[in-house]
C-alpha positions in Angstrom: -19.1 -4.1 -39.7 -21.9 -2.2 -38.2 -22.0 -4.5 -35.2 -18.3 -3.9 -34.4 -18.8 -0.2 -34.6 -21.6 -0.3 -32.0 -19.5 -2.6 -29.7 -16.5 -0.2 -30.1 -18.6 2.8 -29.2 -20.1 1.0 -26.2 -16.7 0.1 -24.9 -15.5 3.7 -25.4 -18.5 5.0 -23.5 -17.9 2.6 -20.6 -14.2 3.5 -20.5 -15.1 7.2 -20.5 -17.6 6.7 -17.7 -15.1 4.7 -15.6 -12.4 7.4 -16.1 -14.9 10.1 -15.2 -15.9 8.3 -12.0 -12.3 7.7 -11.0 -11.4 11.4 -11.3 -14.6 13.1 -10.1 -15.0 15.0 -6.9 -18.3 15.1 -5.0 -18.6 18.4 -3.1 -21.0 19.0 -0.2 -21.3 21.9 2.3 -21.2 20.6 5.8 -21.7 23.9 7.8 -24.7 22.5 9.7 -22.9 19.4 11.1 -22.1 19.7 14.8 -18.3 19.5 14.4 -18.3 22.3 11.8 -21.2 24.6 12.7 -19.1 26.9 15.0 -16.6 27.7 12.2 -18.3 30.0 9.8 -17.9 33.6 10.8 -14.6 33.1 12.7 -12.0 35.6 11.7 -8.2 35.1 11.4 -5.1 37.2 10.7 -2.4 36.0 8.4 1.0 35.5 10.2 3.0 35.2 7.0 2.8 36.3 3.4 1.1 33.8 1.1 0.4 33.3 -2.5 -3.1 33.1 -4.1 -2.7 30.4 -6.7 -4.2 27.7 -8.9 -2.6 24.3 -9.5 -2.2 23.6 -13.2 -2.6 19.8 -12.8 -5.6 19.8 -10.5 -7.9 22.8 -10.8 -10.1 23.9 -8.0 -13.3 26.0 -7.9 -11.8 28.7 -5.8 -8.2 29.9 -5.9 -6.0 28.4 -3.2 -4.0 30.2 -0.6 -0.6 28.9 0.7 3.1 29.2 0.7 6.3 27.1 0.2 7.0 26.9 3.9 9.7 24.2 4.5 9.2 22.8 8.0 5.5 23.5 8.1 3.0 20.7 8.2 1.5 22.1 4.9 3.8 23.5 2.3 3.4 23.9 -1.4 6.8 22.9 -2.9 5.7 24.1 -6.4 5.6 27.7 -5.1 8.7 29.9 -4.8 10.0 30.0 -1.2 10.3 33.8 -1.5 6.8 35.5 -1.6 7.3 38.3 -4.1 5.1 40.2 -6.6 7.6 39.4 -9.3 6.1 35.9 -9.5 2.4 37.0 -9.8 1.1 36.1 -13.3 4.5 34.4 -14.0 4.8 31.1 -15.8 5.8 28.4 -13.3 5.6 24.7 -14.2 3.0 23.5 -11.8 1.2 26.6 -10.5 -0.3 29.8 -11.7 0.2 32.6 -9.1 -2.7 35.1 -9.1 -2.0 37.4 -6.2 -0.4 37.7 -2.8 -1.9 38.1 0.7 0.3 39.8 3.3 1.0 39.4 6.9 -1.7 41.2 8.9 -4.4 40.7 6.2 -7.6 39.4 7.7 -10.0 36.7 6.5 -13.2 35.1 7.7 -14.4 31.5 7.3 -17.6 31.6 5.3 -18.2 27.9 4.5 -17.0 24.4 5.3 -16.8 22.1 2.4 -16.2 18.3 2.1 -14.7 17.0 -1.1 -15.0 13.3 -1.6 -13.1 11.5 -4.4 -11.5 8.1 -5.0 -8.3 9.6 -3.6 -10.0 10.3 -0.2 -12.2 12.8 1.6 -10.9 16.2 2.6 -12.5 19.1 4.5 -11.6 22.6 3.6 -12.7 26.1 4.4 -13.8 28.7 1.9 -12.6 32.0 3.3 -13.3 35.6 2.5 -10.6 38.2 2.6 -11.7 41.2 4.7 -9.1 43.8 3.6 -9.8 45.1 0.1 -13.2 45.1 -1.5 -11.6 45.6 -5.0 -9.4 42.5 -4.6 -9.9 40.2 -7.7 -10.0 37.0 -5.7 -11.9 37.7 -2.5 -13.0 34.1 -1.9 -10.3 31.5 -1.5 -9.8 27.8 -0.6 -7.8 27.5 2.6 -6.8 23.8 2.1 -3.0 24.5 2.1 -3.1 26.5 5.4 -5.0 23.9 7.4 -3.8 21.0 9.6 -5.8 18.1 8.3 -4.8 15.5 11.0 -8.0 16.1 13.1 -10.0 14.8 10.1 -8.8 11.3 11.0 -10.8 11.6 14.2 -13.8 13.1 12.2 -13.1 16.5 13.7 -12.7 19.8 11.9 -9.3 20.8 10.5 -7.4 23.6 12.2 -5.9 26.7 10.8 -2.1 26.3 11.2 -0.7 28.9 13.6 2.3 29.5 11.4 -0.1 30.8 8.6 -2.8 32.5 10.6 -4.2 33.1 14.1 -7.7 33.7 15.2 -8.7 37.3 15.6 -9.9 38.0 19.1 -12.7 40.5 19.0 -13.1 42.8 22.1 
């Protein structure tokens, strides 16, 4: 009886380890790599209103920024198409909306992050909002406003122009 208990516990531990490995994400900061080192410090201006949100199914370290933008390369269908404060802190099935960023708000790329998992490798930017020091979520993950196709050529993703454009400093 004792032997079966030990075998069962061992099998459960191995299964838990395999499950953990299959769902884990390895995060590394790649700011110093040549293809990314020119990105931190660049500033952008939002060209559309977007939501600050968290996905309920797949949580992230930082809140995400994005919109349900049909026709855009990156769109979050779980978000309402209308960006409105009535959805902030509302109960939606797949997302938790935390805040809104507005057209004209500025942000700066502060870090470039590589997330590796069994589902693939993705590069994303951690951005800092430059508009309101009292904002509850100043640091955001820009994954949903980036064009990730350059990653296939091992190049940095680009901020999509229908979400934000680079601020030209004079």
